C-alpha positions, 0 to 999 in steps of 0.5 A: 500500500505504501508503494502505491501511495508513493506512485500516486504522489509522483503521478500527481506531481508530474501531471501539472495540468491536473493540479492547476488552480486559479492564481493571483499575484500583485506587486512590482516586477522584479525581473523580466525576460522574453519578448512580447507577447511571451514574457516571463516576469517575477513578482514577489518571487512568483514567476508569471508567464504571458502569451498571445492569449493574455489580456492586458488591461491599462498597460501594453505588453511592451510597456512592462519593465522591472519596477512596474506595479501589476496585478496578475490573474491566471492559472497557477501551475506549481510555482508559476502563474500562466497569466490570463489577465495583466493589469496596471496596479 
């Protein structure tokens, strides 16, 4: 039984799609990389990724830089949030 439980835990951790949940973070961008629309930002230690599907509200993708204060909503997968909406905070 113990072996089965361990296997189940491993399966869960590998299947990040199954563990996705809504995520939200707001604060200043501490670092950023990539090119619009595919950015990777760090806000309060949380990695946020944007894509062509991300909605930008009150700010354009190209206007985001380190120090920009943002509110991000999206899908949390592990320690990363795939942003569905990014707005100026």
